C-alpha positions as CSV (number, residue, x, y, z in Angstrom):
1,M,130.6,-77.6,-57.7
2,Q,133.0,-78.1,-54.8
3,T,132.9,-78.2,-51.0
4,T,134.7,-76.9,-48.2
5,G,136.9,-79.6,-46.1
6,N,135.3,-78.7,-42.6
7,L,131.8,-77.7,-42.7
8,G,131.2,-78.8,-46.2
9,L,130.1,-75.4,-47.8
10,K,129.3,-75.1,-51.2
11,K,131.5,-73.5,-53.5
12,P,130.4,-72.9,-57.1
13,E,132.7,-73.1,-59.7
14,G,132.9,-70.6,-62.8
15,T,130.3,-72.7,-64.7
16,D,128.2,-73.3,-62.1
17,I,124.7,-71.4,-61.5
18,V,124.6,-70.0,-58.4
19,D,121.8,-71.0,-56.0
20,I,120.5,-69.1,-53.7
21,A,119.5,-72.3,-51.8
22,D,122.9,-73.0,-51.7
23,L,123.8,-69.8,-50.2
24,N,121.3,-69.5,-47.5
25,G,122.4,-73.5,-46.6
26,N,125.7,-72.3,-46.3
27,M,124.7,-69.9,-44.1
28,D,122.9,-71.9,-41.7
29,I,125.8,-74.2,-41.6
30,L,128.2,-71.3,-40.6
31,D,125.5,-70.0,-37.9
32,T,125.1,-73.3,-36.3
33,T,128.7,-74.0,-36.5
34,V,129.8,-70.5,-35.0
35,N,127.5,-71.0,-32.0
36,N,128.7,-73.9,-31.0
37,K,132.2,-72.4,-30.8
38,V,133.9,-70.4,-27.7
39,D,134.6,-66.6,-28.5
40,K,138.5,-66.2,-28.5
41,V,139.9,-63.5,-25.7
42,T,142.6,-61.6,-26.1
43,G,145.9,-63.1,-24.7
44,K,144.1,-66.9,-24.2
45,Q,144.2,-69.6,-26.6
46,L,141.8,-72.7,-26.8
47,S,143.4,-75.7,-25.7
48,T,143.6,-79.3,-27.1
49,N,141.8,-80.9,-23.9
50,D,138.2,-80.8,-23.6
51,Y,137.2,-78.9,-20.4
52,T,134.1,-80.6,-18.8
53,T,131.2,-79.3,-16.2
54,A,133.1,-81.5,-13.6
55,E,136.6,-79.6,-14.2
56,K,134.7,-76.1,-14.1
57,T,133.2,-77.0,-10.3
58,K,136.6,-78.1,-9.4
59,L,138.3,-74.9,-10.4
60,T,135.3,-72.9,-9.1
61,G,136.1,-74.5,-5.6
62,I,140.1,-73.3,-5.6
63,A,140.7,-69.9,-4.3
64,T,142.7,-67.3,-6.4
65,G,146.1,-67.7,-6.4
66,A,146.4,-71.0,-4.4
67,T,149.2,-73.4,-5.5
68,N,150.1,-77.1,-5.3
69,Y,151.4,-76.5,-1.3
70,T,152.7,-79.4,0.7
71,H,152.8,-78.5,4.4
72,P,156.6,-79.7,5.7
73,A,156.7,-82.0,8.2
74,T,158.6,-79.6,10.7
75,H,159.2,-75.8,11.4
76,P,161.8,-73.5,12.8
77,P,160.9,-71.6,16.4
78,S,161.4,-68.5,14.7
79,I,158.0,-68.7,12.9
80,I,155.8,-70.1,15.8
81,A,153.8,-67.5,17.4
82,Q,153.4,-67.7,21.4
83,D,151.0,-66.4,23.8
84,A,150.3,-66.5,27.5
85,S,149.0,-70.5,27.1
86,N,152.1,-71.2,24.7
87,R,155.3,-70.1,25.5
88,F,159.3,-71.4,24.7
89,V,161.7,-72.6,27.4
90,T,165.3,-72.9,27.7
91,D,167.3,-75.9,28.4
92,A,168.5,-73.9,31.0
93,E,165.4,-73.0,32.4
94,K,164.1,-76.7,32.0
95,V,167.3,-77.7,34.3
96,A,166.4,-75.2,36.9
97,W,163.1,-75.9,37.4
98,N,163.6,-79.9,37.3
99,G,166.2,-79.3,40.5
100,K,163.0,-77.5,42.3
101,A,160.6,-79.0,45.0
102,P,157.7,-81.2,43.2
103,N,154.4,-79.7,43.3
104,T,153.1,-80.9,46.7
105,L,152.9,-79.8,50.1
106,V,156.0,-80.2,52.4
107,S,155.2,-82.9,54.8
108,A,156.2,-82.8,58.5
109,A,159.4,-84.5,57.6
110,P,162.0,-81.6,57.7
111,Q,163.9,-83.4,55.0
112,S,161.0,-83.3,52.0
113,D,160.8,-80.9,49.6
114,G,157.8,-79.5,47.9
115,L,155.6,-76.2,48.3
116,M,155.5,-74.4,51.1
117,R,152.4,-74.5,53.7
118,A,150.9,-71.1,54.3
119,T,151.8,-71.1,58.3
120,D,155.3,-71.4,57.1
121,K,155.0,-68.7,54.7
122,I,153.9,-66.5,57.7
123,K,156.7,-67.7,59.5
124,L,159.4,-67.2,57.2
125,D,158.0,-63.2,56.6
126,G,158.5,-63.0,60.2
127,I,162.5,-63.6,60.4
128,A,164.7,-60.8,59.5
129,T,167.1,-61.4,56.5
130,G,170.5,-62.7,57.7
131,A,168.8,-64.0,60.6
132,N,170.7,-66.8,62.3
133,N,170.0,-69.2,64.9
134,Y,171.2,-67.2,67.6
135,V,171.5,-68.5,71.3
136,H,172.0,-65.4,73.9
137,P,174.9,-66.5,76.1
138,A,174.1,-66.4,79.5
139,N,176.8,-63.7,80.7
140,H,179.0,-61.0,78.7
141,P,182.3,-59.6,79.3
142,A,182.7,-56.6,80.8
143,T,184.4,-54.9,78.0
144,M,181.0,-55.2,76.0
145,I,178.6,-53.1,78.2
146,T,178.6,-49.5,77.3
147,E,178.8,-47.0,80.4
148,D,176.6,-44.1,80.9
149,A,176.3,-41.7,83.7
150,T,174.1,-44.0,85.6
151,H,176.0,-47.2,85.3
152,R,179.5,-47.1,85.7
153,F,181.9,-50.3,86.6
154,A,184.0,-50.0,89.9
155,T,187.2,-51.6,90.4
156,D,187.8,-54.0,93.5
157,T,190.6,-51.6,94.5
158,E,187.9,-48.7,94.4
159,K,185.0,-51.0,96.1
160,S,187.6,-51.9,98.9
161,N,188.7,-48.1,99.4
162,W,185.1,-47.0,99.6
163,N,183.9,-49.8,102.0
164,S,186.8,-48.8,104.5
165,K,185.6,-45.5,104.7
166,P,184.0,-44.7,107.9
167,N,180.1,-44.8,107.9
168,L,178.5,-41.9,108.1
169,A,176.0,-43.1,110.2
170,T,178.0,-44.1,113.0
171,T,181.2,-42.4,112.8
172,P,181.9,-39.2,113.8
173,Q,182.7,-36.7,111.3
174,Q,185.0,-34.8,113.9
175,T,188.1,-35.9,115.4
176,T,187.1,-37.3,119.2
177,A,191.2,-37.6,120.0
178,D,194.6,-37.0,118.8
179,L,195.1,-39.2,115.9
180,T,198.1,-41.1,113.8
181,Y,198.3,-42.8,110.8
182,Y,201.0,-44.6,109.3
183,V,202.0,-44.8,105.4
184,R,204.4,-47.5,104.0
185,T,205.6,-48.2,100.3
186,D,205.0,-52.1,102.1
187,G,201.2,-51.4,103.4
188,N,197.9,-51.7,101.9
189,D,194.9,-49.3,101.6
190,G,192.9,-51.7,102.9
191,N,194.4,-51.9,106.5
192,T,193.4,-49.6,109.2
193,G,196.4,-47.1,108.9
194,L,197.0,-47.1,112.7
195,A,200.0,-49.5,113.2
196,N,203.7,-49.0,111.7
197,T,203.6,-52.1,110.1
198,A,203.1,-53.8,106.5
199,G,199.8,-55.4,108.1
200,G,198.9,-52.2,109.6
201,A,199.9,-49.2,107.3
202,F,198.4,-48.0,104.3
203,K,200.2,-47.9,101.0
204,T,199.0,-44.3,99.8
205,I,199.2,-40.7,101.6
206,S,196.1,-40.0,99.7
207,K,194.1,-42.6,101.6
208,A,195.4,-41.9,105.0
209,V,194.4,-38.1,104.3
210,S,191.2,-39.6,103.1
211,M,190.4,-41.3,106.4
212,I,190.8,-37.5,108.5
213,P,187.2,-36.1,109.4
214,K,186.8,-32.6,107.9
215,I,186.4,-31.2,111.4
216,V,190.1,-31.6,113.0
217,N,189.8,-30.4,117.0
218,H,193.1,-32.3,117.6
219,A,196.4,-33.2,116.3
220,V,196.2,-35.6,113.3
221,V,200.0,-36.6,112.3
222,I,200.5,-38.7,108.9
223,N,203.6,-40.8,109.1
224,V,204.9,-41.5,106.0
225,G,207.8,-44.2,105.5
226,A,210.7,-44.0,103.5
227,G,209.8,-44.6,99.7
228,T,208.5,-43.5,96.2
229,Y,204.7,-42.4,96.3
230,P,204.0,-41.8,92.7
231,E,200.6,-39.9,93.7
232,Q,199.6,-35.9,93.7
233,V,198.5,-35.5,97.6
234,I,195.3,-33.3,97.7
235,I,194.9,-31.7,101.5
236,A,191.8,-29.8,101.1
237,G,188.5,-28.7,103.3
238,F,189.7,-29.2,106.5
239,S,188.6,-27.1,109.5
240,G,188.1,-26.9,113.5
241,S,190.5,-26.0,116.1
242,G,193.4,-28.7,115.8
243,Y,196.1,-29.3,112.9
244,I,197.2,-31.8,110.7
245,T,200.8,-32.9,109.9
246,V,202.2,-34.5,107.1
247,S,205.5,-35.7,108.4
248,G,208.8,-37.3,106.3
249,D,211.9,-37.4,106.6
250,A,213.7,-34.9,109.2
251,A,215.7,-32.9,106.5
252,A,215.5,-32.1,102.7
253,S,216.5,-35.5,100.7
254,T,215.3,-37.5,98.2
255,S,213.9,-40.5,100.9
256,R,210.7,-39.6,100.4
257,S,209.4,-39.1,96.9
258,V,206.2,-37.6,95.7
259,N,204.7,-36.2,93.0
260,I,202.5,-32.9,93.6
261,F,201.3,-31.6,96.9
262,T,198.2,-29.4,96.4
263,V,196.7,-27.8,99.9
264,Y,193.9,-25.8,99.7
265,R,190.6,-24.2,101.6
266,N,192.0,-24.8,105.0
267,P,191.2,-22.5,108.0
268,I,193.2,-25.0,110.2
269,Q,197.2,-25.0,110.5
270,I,198.7,-27.5,107.5
271,T,202.0,-28.9,107.9
272,V,204.2,-30.7,105.4
273,K,207.5,-31.7,105.6
274,G,210.6,-33.6,104.6
275,F,209.5,-34.9,101.3
276,N,210.9,-34.9,97.7
277,I,208.5,-33.6,94.9
278,T,209.4,-35.1,91.6
279,S,206.8,-32.7,89.1
280,T,208.9,-31.0,86.5
281,T,205.6,-30.4,84.5
282,T,203.8,-28.5,86.9
283,T,204.4,-26.4,90.1
284,A,205.5,-28.6,92.5
285,L,203.3,-27.4,95.5
286,Y,200.5,-25.1,95.4
287,V,198.7,-23.4,98.2
288,E,195.4,-21.7,98.1
289,G,192.9,-20.3,100.4
290,C,194.8,-21.4,103.3
291,A,195.1,-20.0,107.2
292,N,198.2,-21.2,108.0
293,V,200.7,-23.7,106.3
294,I,203.9,-24.8,107.4
295,L,206.5,-26.0,104.3
296,Q,209.8,-27.6,105.9
297,Y,212.5,-30.0,104.8
298,L,211.2,-30.3,101.0
299,N,213.6,-30.7,98.4
300,I,212.5,-29.6,94.9
301,V,215.0,-29.7,92.3
302,G,214.1,-31.5,89.0
303,S,214.8,-29.2,86.0
304,A,211.5,-27.8,85.1
305,T,212.0,-24.7,83.1
306,G,208.6,-22.4,82.9
307,Q,207.4,-24.1,86.2
308,L,207.1,-22.8,89.8
309,G,208.5,-24.2,92.7
310,I,206.0,-23.1,95.6
311,Q,203.0,-20.9,94.5
312,V,201.1,-19.3,97.4
313,H,197.5,-17.9,96.3
314,S,195.5,-16.1,99.0
315,S,197.2,-17.8,102.0
316,K,199.8,-17.6,104.5
317,V,202.9,-20.2,104.2
318,F,206.2,-20.1,106.1
319,I,208.8,-21.9,104.2
320,N,212.3,-23.3,106.0
321,A,215.4,-25.4,105.0
322,S,214.3,-26.3,101.9
323,V,215.8,-26.5,98.7
324,I,214.2,-25.4,95.5
325,S,216.4,-25.3,92.0
326,N,216.1,-25.2,88.4
327,R,212.6,-23.3,88.3
328,T,211.3,-19.8,86.8
329,A,210.4,-19.0,90.2
330,A,211.6,-21.0,93.6
331,M,208.6,-19.0,95.4
332,Q,205.7,-17.2,94.1
333,A,202.8,-15.0,95.9
334,V,200.1,-14.0,94.5
335,I,196.9,-12.4,95.0
336,N,197.7,-11.5,98.6
337,G,199.7,-14.5,99.2
338,E,202.1,-14.2,101.9
339,I,205.3,-16.3,102.2
340,I,207.8,-16.3,104.7
341,S,210.7,-17.6,103.3
342,D,213.7,-18.9,106.4
343,S,217.1,-20.3,105.4
344,N,216.0,-22.1,102.1
345,S,218.3,-22.8,99.2
346,G,218.7,-23.6,95.8
347,T,220.3,-23.3,92.2
348,G,219.2,-22.4,88.5
349,N,216.3,-20.4,89.6
350,Y,215.4,-17.5,87.4
351,D,213.7,-15.6,90.5
352,A,214.1,-16.5,93.8
353,A,211.1,-14.9,95.0
354,N,208.1,-13.1,92.8
355,A,205.3,-11.4,94.2
356,G,202.3,-9.9,92.2
357,S,198.7,-8.8,92.8
358,G,199.4,-8.0,96.1
359,G,201.1,-11.0,97.3
360,K,203.9,-10.3,99.8
361,V,207.4,-12.5,100.1
362,T,209.8,-11.9,103.1
363,L,213.2,-13.2,102.7
364,T,215.1,-14.1,105.8
365,G,218.6,-16.1,106.3
366,S,219.6,-17.8,103.3
367,K,217.6,-17.7,100.3
368,P,217.7,-20.0,96.4
369,A,219.5,-18.2,94.1
370,G,217.5,-15.7,91.6
371,I,216.7,-12.4,91.5
372,N,213.2,-10.8,93.2
373,E,210.5,-9.7,90.7
374,T,207.4,-8.0,91.6
375,S,204.4,-7.0,89.5
376,A,201.2,-5.2,90.1
377,G,201.4,-4.3,93.7
378,G,203.4,-7.3,94.8
379,T,206.2,-7.3,97.3
380,I,209.4,-8.5,98.4
381,F,210.9,-7.5,101.8
382,D,214.9,-9.2,101.2
383,G,216.7,-8.7,104.5
384,G,214.6,-6.8,106.7
385,G,211.7,-4.9,107.4
386,V,209.9,-1.5,105.5
387,I,212.6,0.6,104.7
388,N,210.8,3.8,103.9
389,P,208.2,5.4,105.0
390,W,205.4,4.9,102.2
391,G,205.8,1.2,102.1
392,D,207.7,0.5,99.3
393,N,210.6,-2.1,100.5
394,T,212.4,-2.6,97.3
395,L,214.6,-0.6,95.2
396,T,213.1,-1.4,91.9
397,S,209.8,-0.5,93.1
398,R,210.3,3.0,94.1
399,S,209.6,6.1,91.9
400,A,212.9,7.2,91.0
401,G,215.4,7.9,88.0
402,R,218.3,9.5,86.5
403,A,219.1,11.0,83.0
404,S,221.8,13.1,81.8
405,M,222.5,15.1,78.4
406,S,224.5,13.5,75.4
407,A,225.0,16.6,73.6
408,S,226.1,19.7,74.3
409,Q,223.0,22.7,74.6
410,T,223.2,26.0,73.5
411,L,221.3,28.6,76.2
412,G,220.1,31.6,74.8
413,A,220.6,35.0,77.0
414,G,217.7,36.2,79.3
415,V,215.6,32.8,78.2
416,A,214.8,29.9,80.4
417,T,215.7,26.9,78.7
418,R,214.4,23.6,78.8
419,L,217.3,21.5,79.4
420,A,217.8,18.4,77.0
421,F,218.1,15.5,79.2
422,N,217.8,12.5,76.8
423,T,219.7,9.6,77.9
424,Q,218.4,7.4,80.5
425,H,220.2,6.1,83.3
426,Q,217.7,4.3,85.7
427,D,213.8,4.8,85.6
428,Y,212.6,1.8,88.0
429,S,208.6,3.0,87.7
430,N,209.1,3.9,83.9
431,E,208.2,7.3,84.3
432,F,210.7,9.1,82.2
433,N,210.3,10.2,78.6
434,A,213.9,10.9,77.1
435,T,212.2,12.7,73.8
436,L,210.5,15.4,76.1
437,N,213.2,15.2,78.7
438,R,210.6,15.1,81.6
439,F,209.7,12.4,84.5
440,T,206.1,12.1,84.8
441,V,205.3,10.7,88.1
442,K,202.8,7.7,88.6
443,K,202.3,8.4,92.5
444,S,201.3,11.7,94.6
445,G,204.1,12.4,96.7
446,W,206.9,14.7,97.8
447,Y,210.1,14.2,95.7
448,L,213.8,15.3,96.2
449,I,214.6,16.7,92.9
450,T,218.6,17.2,91.9
451,G,220.0,18.8,89.0
452,G,223.5,19.9,87.4
453,I,224.9,21.3,84.1
454,G,228.6,22.3,83.4
455,I,228.9,25.4,81.3
456,V,231.8,25.4,78.7
457,S,232.9,29.1,79.3
458,V,231.2,32.2,81.0
459,P,231.4,35.7,80.1
460,V,232.5,38.3,82.7
461,G,228.9,39.1,84.9
462,T,227.3,36.3,83.7
463,T,224.5,34.5,85.8
464,V,223.3,30.8,85.2
465,N,220.1,29.9,87.4
466,L,218.7,26.4,87.5
467,M,215.1,26.0,88.3
468,I,212.3,23.3,88.7
469,Y,209.4,23.3,86.5
470,I,206.5,20.9,86.9
471,N,203.6,20.7,84.3
472,G,205.3,23.6,82.1
473,V,205.1,26.0,85.3
474,R,208.2,27.4,87.2
475,E,208.2,25.8,90.5
476,L,211.3,26.3,92.6
477,D,215.0,27.8,91.7
478,V,217.6,25.5,93.2
479,G,221.0,26.6,92.1
480,S,222.6,30.0,91.0
481,F,225.8,30.5,89.8
482,T,227.7,34.2,89.0
483,P,231.5,34.0,88.5
484,A,234.0,36.6,89.5
485,G,235.7,37.7,86.9
486,T,236.5,35.6,83.4
487,V,236.6,32.1,84.2
488,G,236.8,28.8,81.9
489,G,233.7,26.2,82.6
490,I,231.8,26.1,85.4
491,S,229.1,23.8,87.1
492,V,225.6,24.9,88.4
493,Y,224.3,22.1,90.8
494,G,221.1,22.4,93.3
495,S,218.3,20.3,94.7
496,G,215.0,20.5,96.1
497,S,211.7,19.0,97.9
498,V,208.3,19.4,96.2
499,Y,205.3,17.9,96.1
500,V,204.2,16.4,92.7
501,P,200.6,14.8,92.2
502,A,200.3,12.0,90.1
503,G,200.5,12.5,86.3
504,S,202.6,15.5,86.7
505,Y,205.8,15.9,84.7
506,V,208.7,17.3,86.3
507,E,211.6,19.1,83.7
508,L,214.7,21.4,84.9
509,Y,215.1,24.8,83.0
510,A,218.1,27.1,82.9
511,F,218.0,31.2,82.8
512,P,221.6,32.4,81.5
513,T,222.3,36.2,81.8
514,N,224.3,35.5,78.4
515,S,224.5,32.9,76.1
516,V,226.0,30.0,76.7
517,S,226.7,26.1,76.0
518,T,226.7,23.5,78.3
519,H,229.0,20.6,78.5
520,A,228.0,16.8,77.9
521,G,228.1,13.6,79.3
522,S,226.9,11.9,82.6
523,Y,229.2,13.0,84.9
524,L,228.8,16.7,83.9
525,T,225.0,16.9,83.4
526,S,222.6,15.4,85.7
527,F,218.6,15.3,86.5
528,T,217.4,12.6,89.3
529,I,214.0,12.4,91.1
530,T,213.4,10.2,93.7
531,Q,210.0,9.6,96.0
532,L,210.7,10.7,99.9
533,A,206.7,10.5,101.1
């Protein structure tokens, strides 16, 4: 009987008798041996090494997935999780912080670095951004001061002028005696003006005028020396029983030049004489609201197209021995202004005299070159007084006109036909209508109406009557002609005086007993009208 090599199990051979005891013994050996073996697990193998209890305990203490990890000596910053107490900083930040003051309070010494004290922080908060250590100067230049209505600078000259004026509390505001002031180019407005010397005379005419009391009951004279006075002289607001004279040269000349003279609202006599007035950009001498102004020996000759020489508004002015040239109007009177021009001269003016809005100009003796023009009720007397009974003293201001027929007109037999006067020759008041062949008068009054027509050929026994019509109604027959026998051309003329209300129109009609034709032309046909009264 044989046995197995490992467990010694009995293996009967073919000649051996099988004994139940041997089989049971083999079973017990197998049972014991199997009981001492580890079950096989699929996918696992048994190790050739022994697995001890200590190793089992060690294995139990190792976490699942554990590795044989060796922690590195350093880590990159990117794997570090920062928090409020752990922050990375840059080298630049460290440099900046290292350059800051230490974490200590600033000492009293101003050069010390450190933390700011609370009192210093309060002080700093109270200082405006951009503030500097400014020290306000003790004074300022005048140019940096902003003036207003209650704060104005005055010049030394102005103060001197004001201080030199009479004291209202101690100086009478009316003249107490005749008064004479002197003005010279070498004078001074700080002088008294009472002496004709450099140390006594005023420098400006305006200063002398300002020294005159507003109530003048005596003769006040301002004597002006030769020279140029670049000023506008204003003489205004003087009243009383006296007069003021501003006197320069004794003839019209350029010895004493002034820019402009303005004279207004003076009920006393004002005389200005002997000055060369130079302004070419405005009226040289203007008068308004004055009772009596005398202008003598004035020289106003600078080229000033579009400007006036002397303009008079609501005043009475006498102009004598003056030269006025190169002006739109040498003299103009407007709004009840009155000018008497005596022996004046000048060249290059458009108007010598101009009157409008009730203004009047009377021209005697020589006058400046230019035409005379009126408008809006203005009147110009040239060389004399009123020359007609209704007060119009110039030809161009009268109601008058003349017209003729430019073409022949056929006149039907036995019919009153309006004559076609269609060519105007004169019409001073713009009253003729060439289309309607009539005059429409602007003023009520008596009118002299004259008419005439030439007839080309007149049949035997033909009578031609000439008639005046007013507002389309036959008013007056003024001419009639009946030739004896057969004749060639004839003329029918006539005139009559009729009263014509303002706004009425006047026409000439002809009535032939046979058909005739008129001549044409200004010397063969005529229709004139003139106001008589």
